[in-house]
PDB file with one MODEL, atoms N, CA, C and O in Angstrom:
MODEL        1
ATOM      1  N   MET A   1     -24.079  -5.576   3.960  1.00  0.00           N
ATOM      2  CA  MET A   1     -22.656  -5.326   3.597  1.00  0.00           C
ATOM      3  C   MET A   1     -22.267  -6.286   2.459  1.00  0.00           C
ATOM      4  O   MET A   1     -21.125  -6.735   2.366  1.00  0.00           O
ATOM      5  N   SER A   2     -23.168  -6.560   1.671  1.00  0.00           N
ATOM      6  CA  SER A   2     -22.924  -7.489   0.518  1.00  0.00           C
ATOM      7  C   SER A   2     -21.722  -6.957  -0.350  1.00  0.00           C
ATOM      8  O   SER A   2     -21.630  -5.791  -0.735  1.00  0.00           O
ATOM      9  N   GLY A   3     -20.852  -7.916  -0.599  1.00  0.00           N
ATOM     10  CA  GLY A   3     -19.737  -7.622  -1.487  1.00  0.00           C
ATOM     11  C   GLY A   3     -18.560  -6.958  -0.957  1.00  0.00           C
ATOM     12  O   GLY A   3     -17.570  -6.813  -1.675  1.00  0.00           O
ATOM     13  N   CYS A   4     -18.589  -6.509   0.342  1.00  0.00           N
ATOM     14  CA  CYS A   4     -17.486  -5.774   0.913  1.00  0.00           C
ATOM     15  C   CYS A   4     -16.469  -6.688   1.594  1.00  0.00           C
ATOM     16  O   CYS A   4     -15.407  -6.226   2.010  1.00  0.00           O
ATOM     17  N   GLY A   5     -16.769  -7.932   1.708  1.00  0.00           N
ATOM     18  CA  GLY A   5     -15.814  -8.782   2.397  1.00  0.00           C
ATOM     19  C   GLY A   5     -15.959  -8.802   3.944  1.00  0.00           C
ATOM     20  O   GLY A   5     -15.206  -9.496   4.628  1.00  0.00           O
ATOM     21  N   CYS A   6     -16.916  -8.048   4.474  1.00  0.00           N
ATOM     22  CA  CYS A   6     -17.069  -7.943   5.913  1.00  0.00           C
ATOM     23  C   CYS A   6     -17.555  -9.214   6.592  1.00  0.00           C
ATOM     24  O   CYS A   6     -17.398  -9.390   7.800  1.00  0.00           O
ATOM     25  N   SER A   7     -18.139 -10.086   5.808  1.00  0.00           N
ATOM     26  CA  SER A   7     -18.725 -11.285   6.470  1.00  0.00           C
ATOM     27  C   SER A   7     -17.945 -12.535   6.082  1.00  0.00           C
ATOM     28  O   SER A   7     -18.455 -13.643   6.252  1.00  0.00           O
ATOM     29  N   ASN A   8     -16.774 -12.402   5.586  1.00  0.00           N
ATOM     30  CA  ASN A   8     -15.999 -13.604   5.172  1.00  0.00           C
ATOM     31  C   ASN A   8     -15.216 -14.244   6.265  1.00  0.00           C
ATOM     32  O   ASN A   8     -14.577 -15.269   6.027  1.00  0.00           O
ATOM     33  N   GLY A   9     -15.227 -13.693   7.470  1.00  0.00           N
ATOM     34  CA  GLY A   9     -14.550 -14.237   8.605  1.00  0.00           C
ATOM     35  C   GLY A   9     -13.062 -13.925   8.703  1.00  0.00           C
ATOM     36  O   GLY A   9     -12.369 -14.460   9.568  1.00  0.00           O
ATOM     37  N   THR A  10     -12.571 -13.065   7.820  1.00  0.00           N
ATOM     38  CA  THR A  10     -11.167 -12.705   7.794  1.00  0.00           C
ATOM     39  C   THR A  10     -10.932 -11.233   8.102  1.00  0.00           C
ATOM     40  O   THR A  10     -10.223 -10.524   7.388  1.00  0.00           O
ATOM     41  N   GLY A  11     -11.535 -10.818   9.158  1.00  0.00           N
ATOM     42  CA  GLY A  11     -11.347  -9.412   9.583  1.00  0.00           C
ATOM     43  C   GLY A  11     -12.395  -8.456   9.024  1.00  0.00           C
ATOM     44  O   GLY A  11     -13.397  -8.861   8.434  1.00  0.00           O
ATOM     45  N   GLY A  12     -12.132  -7.219   9.228  1.00  0.00           N
ATOM     46  CA  GLY A  12     -13.066  -6.213   8.720  1.00  0.00           C
ATOM     47  C   GLY A  12     -12.384  -4.887   8.854  1.00  0.00           C
ATOM     48  O   GLY A  12     -11.186  -4.817   9.130  1.00  0.00           O
ATOM     49  N   PRO A  13     -13.150  -3.818   8.658  1.00  0.00           N
ATOM     50  CA  PRO A  13     -12.560  -2.441   8.637  1.00  0.00           C
ATOM     51  C   PRO A  13     -12.001  -1.970   9.950  1.00  0.00           C
ATOM     52  O   PRO A  13     -11.300  -0.958   9.995  1.00  0.00           O
ATOM     53  N   PHE A  14     -12.306  -2.709  11.074  1.00  0.00           N
ATOM     54  CA  PHE A  14     -11.780  -2.315  12.371  1.00  0.00           C
ATOM     55  C   PHE A  14     -10.679  -3.227  12.850  1.00  0.00           C
ATOM     56  O   PHE A  14     -10.266  -3.152  14.007  1.00  0.00           O
ATOM     57  N   SER A  15     -10.192  -4.101  11.958  1.00  0.00           N
ATOM     58  CA  SER A  15      -9.077  -5.040  12.313  1.00  0.00           C
ATOM     59  C   SER A  15      -7.831  -4.273  12.541  1.00  0.00           C
ATOM     60  O   SER A  15      -7.777  -3.069  12.290  1.00  0.00           O
ATOM     61  N   LYS A  16      -6.841  -4.935  13.005  1.00  0.00           N
ATOM     62  CA  LYS A  16      -5.501  -4.404  13.281  1.00  0.00           C
ATOM     63  C   LYS A  16      -4.490  -5.226  12.538  1.00  0.00           C
ATOM     64  O   LYS A  16      -4.731  -6.392  12.226  1.00  0.00           O
ATOM     65  N   GLY A  17      -3.353  -4.622  12.250  1.00  0.00           N
ATOM     66  CA  GLY A  17      -2.192  -5.261  11.685  1.00  0.00           C
ATOM     67  C   GLY A  17      -2.454  -5.941  10.372  1.00  0.00           C
ATOM     68  O   GLY A  17      -3.150  -5.399   9.514  1.00  0.00           O
ATOM     69  N   ARG A  18      -1.900  -7.132  10.203  1.00  0.00           N
ATOM     70  CA  ARG A  18      -1.952  -7.873   8.978  1.00  0.00           C
ATOM     71  C   ARG A  18      -3.404  -8.132   8.615  1.00  0.00           C
ATOM     72  O   ARG A  18      -3.741  -8.146   7.431  1.00  0.00           O
ATOM     73  N   GLU A  19      -4.249  -8.333   9.568  1.00  0.00           N
ATOM     74  CA  GLU A  19      -5.660  -8.636   9.298  1.00  0.00           C
ATOM     75  C   GLU A  19      -6.317  -7.469   8.512  1.00  0.00           C
ATOM     76  O   GLU A  19      -7.062  -7.695   7.559  1.00  0.00           O
ATOM     77  N   LEU A  20      -6.034  -6.269   8.917  1.00  0.00           N
ATOM     78  CA  LEU A  20      -6.618  -5.092   8.202  1.00  0.00           C
ATOM     79  C   LEU A  20      -5.994  -4.925   6.851  1.00  0.00           C
ATOM     80  O   LEU A  20      -6.686  -4.592   5.889  1.00  0.00           O
ATOM     81  N   VAL A  21      -4.676  -5.152   6.745  1.00  0.00           N
ATOM     82  CA  VAL A  21      -4.082  -5.089   5.418  1.00  0.00           C
ATOM     83  C   VAL A  21      -4.673  -6.060   4.449  1.00  0.00           C
ATOM     84  O   VAL A  21      -4.991  -5.701   3.315  1.00  0.00           O
ATOM     85  N   GLU A  22      -4.823  -7.269   4.870  1.00  0.00           N
ATOM     86  CA  GLU A  22      -5.451  -8.298   4.044  1.00  0.00           C
ATOM     87  C   GLU A  22      -6.909  -7.947   3.700  1.00  0.00           C
ATOM     88  O   GLU A  22      -7.350  -8.199   2.579  1.00  0.00           O
ATOM     89  N   PHE A  23      -7.638  -7.386   4.620  1.00  0.00           N
ATOM     90  CA  PHE A  23      -9.053  -7.005   4.415  1.00  0.00           C
ATOM     91  C   PHE A  23      -9.083  -5.920   3.358  1.00  0.00           C
ATOM     92  O   PHE A  23      -9.781  -6.084   2.357  1.00  0.00           O
ATOM     93  N   VAL A  24      -8.350  -4.801   3.527  1.00  0.00           N
ATOM     94  CA  VAL A  24      -8.403  -3.678   2.594  1.00  0.00           C
ATOM     95  C   VAL A  24      -7.940  -4.139   1.245  1.00  0.00           C
ATOM     96  O   VAL A  24      -8.522  -3.774   0.223  1.00  0.00           O
ATOM     97  N   TYR A  25      -6.876  -4.956   1.229  1.00  0.00           N
ATOM     98  CA  TYR A  25      -6.319  -5.418  -0.122  1.00  0.00           C
ATOM     99  C   TYR A  25      -7.373  -6.176  -0.889  1.00  0.00           C
ATOM    100  O   TYR A  25      -7.420  -6.076  -2.115  1.00  0.00           O
ATOM    101  N   SER A  26      -8.228  -6.935  -0.212  1.00  0.00           N
ATOM    102  CA  SER A  26      -9.237  -7.776  -0.892  1.00  0.00           C
ATOM    103  C   SER A  26     -10.638  -7.186  -0.961  1.00  0.00           C
ATOM    104  O   SER A  26     -11.485  -7.681  -1.704  1.00  0.00           O
ATOM    105  N   ALA A  27     -10.881  -6.156  -0.208  1.00  0.00           N
ATOM    106  CA  ALA A  27     -12.219  -5.596  -0.155  1.00  0.00           C
ATOM    107  C   ALA A  27     -12.753  -5.173  -1.523  1.00  0.00           C
ATOM    108  O   ALA A  27     -12.037  -4.615  -2.355  1.00  0.00           O
ATOM    109  N   HIS A  28     -14.012  -5.455  -1.716  1.00  0.00           N
ATOM    110  CA  HIS A  28     -14.734  -5.115  -2.985  1.00  0.00           C
ATOM    111  C   HIS A  28     -13.940  -5.687  -4.155  1.00  0.00           C
ATOM    112  O   HIS A  28     -13.773  -4.983  -5.151  1.00  0.00           O
ATOM    113  N   GLY A  29     -13.460  -6.871  -4.097  1.00  0.00           N
ATOM    114  CA  GLY A  29     -12.817  -7.530  -5.217  1.00  0.00           C
ATOM    115  C   GLY A  29     -11.445  -6.835  -5.546  1.00  0.00           C
ATOM    116  O   GLY A  29     -10.957  -6.924  -6.672  1.00  0.00           O
ATOM    117  N   GLY A  30     -10.894  -6.202  -4.615  1.00  0.00           N
ATOM    118  CA  GLY A  30      -9.533  -5.569  -4.788  1.00  0.00           C
ATOM    119  C   GLY A  30      -9.573  -4.166  -5.346  1.00  0.00           C
ATOM    120  O   GLY A  30      -8.531  -3.558  -5.589  1.00  0.00           O
ATOM    121  N   THR A  31     -10.787  -3.642  -5.551  1.00  0.00           N
ATOM    122  CA  THR A  31     -10.946  -2.352  -6.190  1.00  0.00           C
ATOM    123  C   THR A  31     -10.544  -1.176  -5.216  1.00  0.00           C
ATOM    124  O   THR A  31     -10.241  -0.081  -5.690  1.00  0.00           O
ATOM    125  N   ILE A  32     -10.540  -1.388  -3.942  1.00  0.00           N
ATOM    126  CA  ILE A  32     -10.271  -0.302  -2.949  1.00  0.00           C
ATOM    127  C   ILE A  32      -8.754  -0.034  -2.898  1.00  0.00           C
ATOM    128  O   ILE A  32      -8.332   1.122  -2.863  1.00  0.00           O
ATOM    129  N   ARG A  33      -7.919  -1.124  -2.894  1.00  0.00           N
ATOM    130  CA  ARG A  33      -6.498  -0.956  -2.572  1.00  0.00           C
ATOM    131  C   ARG A  33      -5.774   0.093  -3.351  1.00  0.00           C
ATOM    132  O   ARG A  33      -4.878   0.732  -2.798  1.00  0.00           O
ATOM    133  N   ASP A  34      -6.094   0.312  -4.580  1.00  0.00           N
ATOM    134  CA  ASP A  34      -5.337   1.246  -5.425  1.00  0.00           C
ATOM    135  C   ASP A  34      -6.009   2.610  -5.553  1.00  0.00           C
ATOM    136  O   ASP A  34      -5.516   3.465  -6.289  1.00  0.00           O
ATOM    137  N   GLN A  35      -7.125   2.834  -4.853  1.00  0.00           N
ATOM    138  CA  GLN A  35      -7.825   4.121  -4.921  1.00  0.00           C
ATOM    139  C   GLN A  35      -7.066   5.133  -4.095  1.00  0.00           C
ATOM    140  O   GLN A  35      -6.474   4.800  -3.068  1.00  0.00           O
ATOM    141  N   PRO A  36      -7.089   6.420  -4.571  1.00  0.00           N
ATOM    142  CA  PRO A  36      -6.461   7.498  -3.674  1.00  0.00           C
ATOM    143  C   PRO A  36      -7.250   7.585  -2.353  1.00  0.00           C
ATOM    144  O   PRO A  36      -8.467   7.415  -2.285  1.00  0.00           O
ATOM    145  N   VAL A  37      -6.464   7.860  -1.335  1.00  0.00           N
ATOM    146  CA  VAL A  37      -7.007   8.024  -0.015  1.00  0.00           C
ATOM    147  C   VAL A  37      -7.927   9.300   0.010  1.00  0.00           C
ATOM    148  O   VAL A  37      -7.493  10.400  -0.332  1.00  0.00           O
ATOM    149  N   SER A  38      -9.204   9.101   0.427  1.00  0.00           N
ATOM    150  CA  SER A  38     -10.084  10.266   0.403  1.00  0.00           C
ATOM    151  C   SER A  38      -9.541  11.288   1.409  1.00  0.00           C
ATOM    152  O   SER A  38      -9.035  10.953   2.480  1.00  0.00           O
ATOM    153  N   GLY A  39      -9.675  12.533   1.003  1.00  0.00           N
ATOM    154  CA  GLY A  39      -9.121  13.630   1.827  1.00  0.00           C
ATOM    155  C   GLY A  39      -7.642  13.876   1.605  1.00  0.00           C
ATOM    156  O   GLY A  39      -7.067  14.779   2.213  1.00  0.00           O
ATOM    157  N   GLY A  40      -7.057  13.138   0.802  1.00  0.00           N
ATOM    158  CA  GLY A  40      -5.606  13.386   0.439  1.00  0.00           C
ATOM    159  C   GLY A  40      -4.669  12.338   1.011  1.00  0.00           C
ATOM    160  O   GLY A  40      -5.026  11.525   1.864  1.00  0.00           O
ATOM    161  N   ALA A  41      -3.460  12.402   0.498  1.00  0.00           N
ATOM    162  CA  ALA A  41      -2.398  11.422   0.885  1.00  0.00           C
ATOM    163  C   ALA A  41      -2.070  11.628   2.386  1.00  0.00           C
ATOM    164  O   ALA A  41      -2.217  12.720   2.934  1.00  0.00           O
ATOM    165  N   LEU A  42      -1.621  10.529   3.015  1.00  0.00           N
ATOM    166  CA  LEU A  42      -1.301  10.570   4.438  1.00  0.00           C
ATOM    167  C   LEU A  42       0.232  10.501   4.608  1.00  0.00           C
ATOM    168  O   LEU A  42       0.912   9.727   3.934  1.00  0.00           O
ATOM    169  N   ALA A  43       0.752  11.334   5.527  1.00  0.00           N
ATOM    170  CA  ALA A  43       2.098  11.270   5.960  1.00  0.00           C
ATOM    171  C   ALA A  43       2.191  10.002   6.832  1.00  0.00           C
ATOM    172  O   ALA A  43       1.438   9.889   7.799  1.00  0.00           O
ATOM    173  N   ALA A  44       3.084   9.049   6.524  1.00  0.00           N
ATOM    174  CA  ALA A  44       3.173   7.862   7.260  1.00  0.00           C
ATOM    175  C   ALA A  44       4.696   7.622   7.696  1.00  0.00           C
ATOM    176  O   ALA A  44       5.641   8.179   7.138  1.00  0.00           O
ATOM    177  N   VAL A  45       4.810   6.771   8.708  1.00  0.00           N
ATOM    178  CA  VAL A  45       6.158   6.298   9.084  1.00  0.00           C
ATOM    179  C   VAL A  45       6.036   4.763   9.039  1.00  0.00           C
ATOM    180  O   VAL A  45       5.183   4.172   9.701  1.00  0.00           O
ATOM    181  N   CYS A  46       6.907   4.147   8.246  1.00  0.00           N
ATOM    182  CA  CYS A  46       6.945   2.726   8.127  1.00  0.00           C
ATOM    183  C   CYS A  46       7.126   2.033   9.512  1.00  0.00           C
ATOM    184  O   CYS A  46       8.035   2.316  10.292  1.00  0.00           O
ATOM    185  N   GLN A  47       6.220   1.152   9.719  1.00  0.00           N
ATOM    186  CA  GLN A  47       6.263   0.438  10.999  1.00  0.00           C
ATOM    187  C   GLN A  47       7.258  -0.754  11.013  1.00  0.00           C
ATOM    188  O   GLN A  47       7.399  -1.481  11.996  1.00  0.00           O
ATOM    189  N   GLY A  48       7.937  -0.901   9.846  1.00  0.00           N
ATOM    190  CA  GLY A  48       8.977  -1.953   9.690  1.00  0.00           C
ATOM    191  C   GLY A  48      10.319  -1.326   9.869  1.00  0.00           C
ATOM    192  O   GLY A  48      11.150  -1.879  10.589  1.00  0.00           O
ATOM    193  N   CYS A  49      10.582  -0.190   9.249  1.00  0.00           N
ATOM    194  CA  CYS A  49      11.992   0.439   9.223  1.00  0.00           C
ATOM    195  C   CYS A  49      11.980   1.810   9.760  1.00  0.00           C
ATOM    196  O   CYS A  49      13.061   2.383   9.889  1.00  0.00           O
ATOM    197  N   ASN A  50      10.889   2.403  10.088  1.00  0.00           N
ATOM    198  CA  ASN A  50      10.782   3.733  10.628  1.00  0.00           C
ATOM    199  C   ASN A  50      11.048   4.866   9.579  1.00  0.00           C
ATOM    200  O   ASN A  50      11.205   6.022   9.972  1.00  0.00           O
ATOM    201  N   ALA A  51      11.100   4.556   8.288  1.00  0.00           N
ATOM    202  CA  ALA A  51      11.327   5.570   7.253  1.00  0.00           C
ATOM    203  C   ALA A  51       9.971   6.266   7.018  1.00  0.00           C
ATOM    204  O   ALA A  51       8.922   5.623   6.976  1.00  0.00           O
ATOM    205  N   PRO A  52      10.032   7.591   6.869  1.00  0.00           N
ATOM    206  CA  PRO A  52       8.836   8.321   6.408  1.00  0.00           C
ATOM    207  C   PRO A  52       8.526   8.009   4.999  1.00  0.00           C
ATOM    208  O   PRO A  52       9.419   7.757   4.190  1.00  0.00           O
ATOM    209  N   PHE A  53       7.213   8.022   4.681  1.00  0.00           N
ATOM    210  CA  PHE A  53       6.743   7.919   3.312  1.00  0.00           C
ATOM    211  C   PHE A  53       5.384   8.485   3.166  1.00  0.00           C
ATOM    212  O   PHE A  53       4.758   8.729   4.198  1.00  0.00           O
ATOM    213  N   THR A  54       4.835   8.729   1.979  1.00  0.00           N
ATOM    214  CA  THR A  54       3.549   9.268   1.764  1.00  0.00           C
ATOM    215  C   THR A  54       2.648   8.112   1.260  1.00  0.00           C
ATOM    216  O   THR A  54       2.961   7.406   0.301  1.00  0.00           O
ATOM    217  N   MET A  55       1.515   7.972   1.972  1.00  0.00           N
ATOM    218  CA  MET A  55       0.595   6.941   1.659  1.00  0.00           C
ATOM    219  C   MET A  55      -0.548   7.605   0.785  1.00  0.00           C
ATOM    220  O   MET A  55      -1.415   8.325   1.280  1.00  0.00           O
ATOM    221  N   GLU A  56      -0.468   7.302  -0.535  1.00  0.00           N
ATOM    222  CA  GLU A  56      -1.396   7.955  -1.470  1.00  0.00           C
ATOM    223  C   GLU A  56      -2.660   7.082  -1.756  1.00  0.00           C
ATOM    224  O   GLU A  56      -3.724   7.581  -2.122  1.00  0.00           O
ATOM    225  N   THR A  57      -2.475   5.779  -1.567  1.00  0.00           N
ATOM    226  CA  THR A  57      -3.605   4.808  -1.755  1.00  0.00           C
ATOM    227  C   THR A  57      -3.906   4.101  -0.457  1.00  0.00           C
ATOM    228  O   THR A  57      -3.177   4.247   0.524  1.00  0.00           O
ATOM    229  N   TYR A  58      -4.981   3.334  -0.450  1.00  0.00           N
ATOM    230  CA  TYR A  58      -5.430   2.689   0.797  1.00  0.00           C
ATOM    231  C   TYR A  58      -4.454   1.541   1.164  1.00  0.00           C
ATOM    232  O   TYR A  58      -4.392   1.184   2.341  1.00  0.00           O
ATOM    233  N   VAL A  59      -3.707   0.958   0.242  1.00  0.00           N
ATOM    234  CA  VAL A  59      -2.706   0.031   0.466  1.00  0.00           C
ATOM    235  C   VAL A  59      -1.425   0.558  -0.159  1.00  0.00           C
ATOM    236  O   VAL A  59      -1.404   0.889  -1.345  1.00  0.00           O
ATOM    237  N   ALA A  60      -0.378   0.638   0.610  1.00  0.00           N
ATOM    238  CA  ALA A  60       0.891   1.218   0.021  1.00  0.00           C
ATOM    239  C   ALA A  60       2.095   0.530   0.680  1.00  0.00           C
ATOM    240  O   ALA A  60       2.041   0.005   1.792  1.00  0.00           O
ATOM    241  N   GLN A  61       3.213   0.577  -0.120  1.00  0.00           N
ATOM    242  CA  GLN A  61       4.449  -0.028   0.406  1.00  0.00           C
ATOM    243  C   GLN A  61       5.472   1.056   0.724  1.00  0.00           C
ATOM    244  O   GLN A  61       5.558   2.076   0.041  1.00  0.00           O
ATOM    245  N   CYS A  62       6.210   0.818   1.730  1.00  0.00           N
ATOM    246  CA  CYS A  62       7.324   1.720   2.100  1.00  0.00           C
ATOM    247  C   CYS A  62       8.322   1.647   0.964  1.00  0.00           C
ATOM    248  O   CYS A  62       8.683   0.544   0.553  1.00  0.00           O
ATOM    249  N   PRO A  63       8.783   2.765   0.438  1.00  0.00           N
ATOM    250  CA  PRO A  63       9.794   2.757  -0.679  1.00  0.00           C
ATOM    251  C   PRO A  63      11.157   2.320  -0.169  1.00  0.00           C
ATOM    252  O   PRO A  63      12.009   1.931  -0.968  1.00  0.00           O
ATOM    253  N   ASN A  64      11.383   2.373   1.112  1.00  0.00           N
ATOM    254  CA  ASN A  64      12.689   1.958   1.678  1.00  0.00           C
ATOM    255  C   ASN A  64      12.816   0.480   1.889  1.00  0.00           C
ATOM    256  O   ASN A  64      13.831  -0.109   1.518  1.00  0.00           O
ATOM    257  N   CYS A  65      11.839  -0.129   2.463  1.00  0.00           N
ATOM    258  CA  CYS A  65      11.992  -1.614   2.806  1.00  0.00           C
ATOM    259  C   CYS A  65      10.873  -2.451   2.168  1.00  0.00           C
ATOM    260  O   CYS A  65      10.913  -3.678   2.262  1.00  0.00           O
ATOM    261  N   GLY A  66       9.899  -1.839   1.536  1.00  0.00           N
ATOM    262  CA  GLY A  66       8.842  -2.590   0.927  1.00  0.00           C
ATOM    263  C   GLY A  66       7.751  -3.061   1.886  1.00  0.00           C
ATOM    264  O   GLY A  66       6.903  -3.881   1.531  1.00  0.00           O
ATOM    265  N   GLY A  67       7.788  -2.539   3.080  1.00  0.00           N
ATOM    266  CA  GLY A  67       6.685  -2.894   4.089  1.00  0.00           C
ATOM    267  C   GLY A  67       5.420  -2.520   3.637  1.00  0.00           C
ATOM    268  O   GLY A  67       5.304  -1.430   3.078  1.00  0.00           O
ATOM    269  N   VAL A  68       4.351  -3.325   3.804  1.00  0.00           N
ATOM    270  CA  VAL A  68       3.028  -3.081   3.258  1.00  0.00           C
ATOM    271  C   VAL A  68       2.182  -2.562   4.352  1.00  0.00           C
ATOM    272  O   VAL A  68       2.126  -3.168   5.422  1.00  0.00           O
ATOM    273  N   HIS A  69       1.510  -1.453   4.140  1.00  0.00           N
ATOM    274  CA  HIS A  69       0.666  -0.750   5.084  1.00  0.00           C
ATOM    275  C   HIS A  69      -0.731  -0.527   4.502  1.00  0.00           C
ATOM    276  O   HIS A  69      -0.880  -0.469   3.282  1.00  0.00           O
ATOM    277  N   ALA A  70      -1.695  -0.407   5.296  1.00  0.00           N
ATOM    278  CA  ALA A  70      -3.025  -0.117   4.790  1.00  0.00           C
ATOM    279  C   ALA A  70      -3.792   0.724   5.845  1.00  0.00           C
ATOM    280  O   ALA A  70      -3.476   0.754   7.034  1.00  0.00           O
ATOM    281  N   VAL A  71      -4.831   1.403   5.298  1.00  0.00           N
ATOM    282  CA  VAL A  71      -5.699   2.173   6.191  1.00  0.00           C
ATOM    283  C   VAL A  71      -7.189   1.938   5.629  1.00  0.00           C
ATOM    284  O   VAL A  71      -7.386   1.884   4.415  1.00  0.00           O
ATOM    285  N   ALA A  72      -8.143   1.813   6.488  1.00  0.00           N
ATOM    286  CA  ALA A  72      -9.499   1.552   6.100  1.00  0.00           C
ATOM    287  C   ALA A  72     -10.070   2.794   5.441  1.00  0.00           C
ATOM    288  O   ALA A  72      -9.804   3.901   5.909  1.00  0.00           O
ATOM    289  N   PRO A  73     -10.836   2.657   4.386  1.00  0.00           N
ATOM    290  CA  PRO A  73     -11.471   3.815   3.726  1.00  0.00           C
ATOM    291  C   PRO A  73     -12.421   4.543   4.636  1.00  0.00           C
ATOM    292  O   PRO A  73     -12.596   5.750   4.468  1.00  0.00           O
ATOM    293  N   MET A  74     -13.050   3.882   5.595  1.00  0.00           N
ATOM    294  CA  MET A  74     -14.025   4.511   6.445  1.00  0.00           C
ATOM    295  C   MET A  74     -13.467   5.480   7.446  1.00  0.00           C
ATOM    296  O   MET A  74     -14.219   6.307   7.962  1.00  0.00           O
ATOM    297  N   ASN A  75     -12.183   5.426   7.752  1.00  0.00           N
ATOM    298  CA  ASN A  75     -11.516   6.306   8.728  1.00  0.00           C
ATOM    299  C   ASN A  75     -10.010   6.480   8.307  1.00  0.00           C
ATOM    300  O   ASN A  75      -9.105   6.052   9.023  1.00  0.00           O
ATOM    301  N   PRO A  76      -9.786   7.107   7.153  1.00  0.00           N
ATOM    302  CA  PRO A  76      -8.406   7.229   6.690  1.00  0.00           C
ATOM    303  C   PRO A  76      -7.616   8.355   7.330  1.00  0.00           C
ATOM    304  O   PRO A  76      -7.595   9.480   6.829  1.00  0.00           O
ATOM    305  N   ASN A  77      -6.981   8.048   8.416  1.00  0.00           N
ATOM    306  CA  ASN A  77      -6.088   9.086   8.987  1.00  0.00           C
ATOM    307  C   ASN A  77      -4.813   8.361   9.394  1.00  0.00           C
ATOM    308  O   ASN A  77      -4.814   7.134   9.491  1.00  0.00           O
ATOM    309  N   ALA A  78      -3.700   9.106   9.641  1.00  0.00           N
ATOM    310  CA  ALA A  78      -2.426   8.491   9.916  1.00  0.00           C
ATOM    311  C   ALA A  78      -2.430   7.664  11.196  1.00  0.00           C
ATOM    312  O   ALA A  78      -1.630   6.735  11.305  1.00  0.00           O
ATOM    313  N   ASP A  79      -3.264   7.946  12.140  1.00  0.00           N
ATOM    314  CA  ASP A  79      -3.301   7.108  13.348  1.00  0.00           C
ATOM    315  C   ASP A  79      -3.863   5.748  13.137  1.00  0.00           C
ATOM    316  O   ASP A  79      -3.689   4.857  13.968  1.00  0.00           O
ATOM    317  N   ASN A  80      -4.551   5.568  12.008  1.00  0.00           N
ATOM    318  CA  ASN A  80      -5.193   4.234  11.772  1.00  0.00           C
ATOM    319  C   ASN A  80      -4.446   3.411  10.727  1.00  0.00           C
ATOM    320  O   ASN A  80      -4.935   2.357  10.319  1.00  0.00           O
ATOM    321  N   ILE A  81      -3.300   3.855  10.293  1.00  0.00           N
ATOM    322  CA  ILE A  81      -2.471   3.085   9.370  1.00  0.00           C
ATOM    323  C   ILE A  81      -2.005   1.765  10.105  1.00  0.00           C
ATOM    324  O   ILE A  81      -1.526   1.817  11.237  1.00  0.00           O
ATOM    325  N   GLN A  82      -2.157   0.646   9.454  1.00  0.00           N
ATOM    326  CA  GLN A  82      -1.708  -0.654  10.005  1.00  0.00           C
ATOM    327  C   GLN A  82      -0.666  -1.261   9.107  1.00  0.00           C
ATOM    328  O   GLN A  82      -0.615  -1.007   7.903  1.00  0.00           O
ATOM    329  N   PHE A  83       0.161  -2.068   9.726  1.00  0.00           N
ATOM    330  CA  PHE A  83       1.366  -2.773   9.081  1.00  0.00           C
ATOM    331  C   PHE A  83       1.118  -4.245   8.922  1.00  0.00           C
ATOM    332  O   PHE A  83       0.664  -4.933   9.836  1.00  0.00           O
ATOM    333  N   GLY A  84       1.427  -4.702   7.744  1.00  0.00           N
ATOM    334  CA  GLY A  84       1.191  -6.134   7.474  1.00  0.00           C
ATOM    335  C   GLY A  84       2.198  -7.039   8.092  1.00  0.00           C
ATOM    336  O   GLY A  84       1.974  -8.249   8.104  1.00  0.00           O
ATOM    337  N   GLY A  85       3.330  -6.534   8.627  1.00  0.00           N
ATOM    338  CA  GLY A  85       4.313  -7.345   9.225  1.00  0.00           C
ATOM    339  C   GLY A  85       5.552  -7.428   8.289  1.00  0.00           C
ATOM    340  O   GLY A  85       5.428  -7.218   7.083  1.00  0.00           O
ATOM    341  N   LYS A  86       6.727  -7.732   8.848  1.00  0.00           N
ATOM    342  CA  LYS A  86       7.935  -7.706   8.068  1.00  0.00           C
ATOM    343  C   LYS A  86       7.950  -8.809   6.987  1.00  0.00           C
ATOM    344  O   LYS A  86       8.689  -8.681   6.010  1.00  0.00           O
ATOM    345  N   ASP A  87       7.176  -9.861   7.131  1.00  0.00           N
ATOM    346  CA  ASP A  87       7.165 -10.909   6.172  1.00  0.00           C
ATOM    347  C   ASP A  87       5.993 -10.849   5.215  1.00  0.00           C
ATOM    348  O   ASP A  87       5.830 -11.740   4.382  1.00  0.00           O
ATOM    349  N   PHE A  88       5.185  -9.828   5.316  1.00  0.00           N
ATOM    350  CA  PHE A  88       4.000  -9.701   4.420  1.00  0.00           C
ATOM    351  C   PHE A  88       4.431  -9.098   3.042  1.00  0.00           C
ATOM    352  O   PHE A  88       5.089  -8.058   3.002  1.00  0.00           O
ATOM    353  N   THR A  89       4.069  -9.730   1.974  1.00  0.00           N
ATOM    354  CA  THR A  89       4.322  -9.238   0.664  1.00  0.00           C
ATOM    355  C   THR A  89       3.043  -9.213  -0.222  1.00  0.00           C
ATOM    356  O   THR A  89       2.110  -9.986  -0.009  1.00  0.00           O
ATOM    357  N   LEU A  90       3.037  -8.352  -1.159  1.00  0.00           N
ATOM    358  CA  LEU A  90       1.909  -8.323  -2.085  1.00  0.00           C
ATOM    359  C   LEU A  90       2.019  -9.290  -3.157  1.00  0.00           C
ATOM    360  O   LEU A  90       1.134  -9.371  -4.009  1.00  0.00           O
TER     361      LEU A  90
ENDMDL
END
């Protein structure tokens, strides 16, 4: 898993919450975070303010409150979206 960040001790693709957000944000030198979600955008509900939004990339912010969310590229579905926490910023 060379270069994917899986062995850096800071989480991995099966992490939860902030740990997953940080992992996806940094994976492969940051090249994953802005890529379109494979299979199409995901309908999401902000885990900070409960506002609905569309998650088009693997790391996305709620347009209502700025809450940062991520989903791992290996299993991108709405059930796997994780929230970085109310104090997490990009």
